[in-house]
C-alpha positions as CSV (number, residue, x, y, z in Angstrom):
1,M,110.0,68.3,81.4
2,T,112.2,71.2,80.9
3,K,112.1,74.4,82.9
4,V,110.6,76.2,79.8
5,T,107.8,73.7,79.5
6,N,107.0,74.0,83.2
7,F,107.0,77.8,82.8
8,F,104.6,77.6,79.8
9,N,102.3,75.2,81.7
10,A,102.2,77.6,84.7
11,I,101.3,80.6,82.6
12,A,98.9,78.9,80.2
13,Q,96.1,79.2,82.8
14,L,96.5,83.0,82.6
15,T,95.0,82.9,79.1
16,Q,91.6,82.0,80.7
17,F,91.4,85.0,83.0
18,K,89.7,88.3,82.7
19,Y,92.7,90.0,84.3
20,D,95.1,92.2,82.5
21,L,98.4,90.3,81.9
22,G,100.3,93.6,82.4
23,E,98.8,94.0,85.8
24,V,99.6,90.4,86.7
25,L,103.2,91.0,85.6
26,I,103.5,94.0,87.8
27,I,102.1,92.2,90.8
28,A,104.4,89.2,90.2
29,F,107.4,91.6,90.1
30,L,106.3,93.3,93.3
31,E,105.7,90.0,95.1
32,Y,109.2,88.8,94.1
33,K,110.8,92.0,95.4
34,W,108.8,92.1,98.5
35,K,109.8,88.5,99.4
36,E,113.4,89.7,99.2
37,Q,112.2,92.3,101.8
38,K,113.1,95.1,99.4
39,E,111.4,98.5,99.2
40,V,110.1,98.9,95.7
41,N,109.6,102.3,94.0
42,V,108.1,103.2,90.7
43,N,111.5,103.5,89.0
44,D,112.3,99.9,90.0
45,L,109.1,98.8,88.2
46,L,109.9,100.9,85.2
47,H,113.4,99.4,84.9
48,G,112.5,95.9,86.1
49,I,109.6,95.0,83.7
50,K,111.0,94.7,80.2
51,F,107.9,93.3,78.6
52,L,106.0,96.6,78.9
53,S,106.8,100.2,77.8
54,T,107.4,102.8,80.4
55,A,104.1,104.5,79.5
56,S,102.3,101.1,79.9
57,V,103.8,100.4,83.3
58,N,102.9,103.9,84.5
59,R,99.3,103.4,83.2
60,K,99.0,100.0,84.8
61,I,100.3,101.4,88.1
62,R,97.8,104.2,88.0
63,Q,95.0,101.7,87.2
64,L,96.0,99.5,90.1
65,K,96.2,102.5,92.4
66,D,92.7,103.7,91.2
67,K,91.3,100.2,92.1
68,K,93.1,100.5,95.5
69,I,95.1,97.3,94.7
70,L,98.3,99.3,95.1
71,S,99.2,102.4,97.0
72,S,102.3,104.6,97.0
73,F,103.9,107.2,99.3
74,P,107.1,109.2,99.2
75,S,110.3,107.3,100.2
76,A,111.8,108.1,103.6
77,H,115.2,108.2,101.9
78,D,114.3,110.4,98.9
79,E,111.0,112.2,98.8
80,R,111.2,112.4,95.0
81,L,110.7,108.6,94.8
82,K,107.3,106.9,95.3
83,V,107.4,103.6,97.2
84,I,104.8,101.0,96.1
85,K,102.9,99.1,98.8
86,Q,99.8,96.9,98.9
87,G,96.6,98.8,98.7
88,E,93.4,98.0,100.7
89,N,92.0,95.7,97.9
90,Y,95.3,93.9,97.3
91,H,94.5,90.7,99.1
92,D,91.0,90.5,97.5
93,Y,92.6,90.9,94.0
94,I,95.1,88.1,94.7
95,G,92.2,86.0,96.1
96,E,90.2,86.4,92.9
97,I,93.2,85.3,90.8
98,E,93.8,82.3,93.0
99,S,90.1,81.4,92.9
100,Q,90.1,81.5,89.1
101,I,93.2,79.3,89.0
102,L,91.5,76.8,91.3
103,N,88.2,76.8,89.4
104,N,90.0,76.4,86.1
105,H,92.0,73.5,87.5
106,A,88.9,71.9,88.9
107,N,87.1,72.2,85.5
108,K,90.0,70.5,83.8
109,L,89.8,67.6,86.2
110,R,86.1,66.9,85.3
């Protein structure tokens, strides 16, 4: 299999979810940056996610913050920048996605 085929197989499961793909892309971007131990601010998201418009990214961030999946606070280096962190419901949200992936996979094995 090629890398593209592996990628398509990995994301195909996302078509079965009730989750917003834009939200999932934002979470994926954040997870990638956080694993690099980088502080991520709103501007990083706006410039890092090419698939969505700036307005859409801002709307998705606001929705994720309203659900307490993400939170933000002023940067220690520049108070004009908002740093994005995990919100109090972040791990529950990730757990729900993981559960749906496992359930979808189990149903395919039947």
